[in-house]
C-alpha positions as CSV (number, residue, x, y, z in Angstrom):
1,M,-48.0,-72.6,96.9
2,I,-51.7,-73.8,96.6
3,I,-50.4,-75.7,93.0
4,M,-47.6,-77.2,94.7
5,T,-49.9,-78.9,97.5
6,I,-52.4,-79.9,94.7
7,R,-49.3,-81.7,92.7
8,F,-48.2,-83.1,96.0
9,Y,-51.7,-84.6,97.0
10,L,-52.2,-86.0,93.2
11,L,-48.6,-87.9,93.5
12,L,-50.0,-89.1,96.9
13,T,-53.0,-90.6,95.2
14,K,-51.3,-92.1,92.5
15,L,-48.7,-93.8,95.4
16,I,-51.7,-94.9,97.2
17,N,-53.5,-96.7,94.0
18,Y,-50.2,-98.2,93.3
19,L,-49.5,-99.7,96.7
20,R,-53.3,-100.3,96.6
21,K,-52.5,-102.8,93.7
22,C,-49.4,-104.6,94.8
23,H,-50.6,-104.8,98.8
24,S,-54.6,-105.7,98.2
25,F,-54.3,-109.0,100.5
26,R,-52.4,-106.6,103.2
27,R,-55.7,-104.3,104.1
28,K,-55.1,-103.2,107.4
29,C,-51.0,-102.4,106.6
30,F,-52.7,-100.3,103.8
31,K,-55.2,-98.4,106.1
32,V,-52.5,-97.8,108.3
33,L,-50.2,-96.5,105.5
34,H,-53.3,-94.4,104.4
35,Q,-53.5,-92.7,107.4
36,I,-50.2,-91.7,108.1
37,I,-49.7,-90.6,104.2
38,F,-52.8,-88.3,105.2
39,I,-51.5,-87.0,108.6
40,L,-48.1,-86.2,106.5
41,F,-50.0,-84.4,103.9
42,L,-51.8,-82.4,106.7
43,I,-48.4,-81.2,108.1
44,I,-47.6,-80.3,105.0
45,C,-50.0,-78.2,104.2
46,F,-50.0,-76.7,107.7
47,L,-46.3,-75.9,107.2
48,F,-47.4,-74.2,103.7
49,L,-49.6,-72.3,105.5
50,I,-47.5,-71.1,108.3
51,L,-44.8,-70.1,105.5
52,R,-47.0,-67.9,103.5
53,M,-47.9,-65.7,107.1
């Protein structure tokens, strides 16, 4: 479970870096996108914790 979350997070960071390169001129849009991805990551981690219990 922990390894899966780490892999998922690494995948997200790759995606974020890719989006940053593509949309470097859209700073505000990127910040909002980053927040959404971070919130989704937290929700997924929380779900994993619930499933483990």
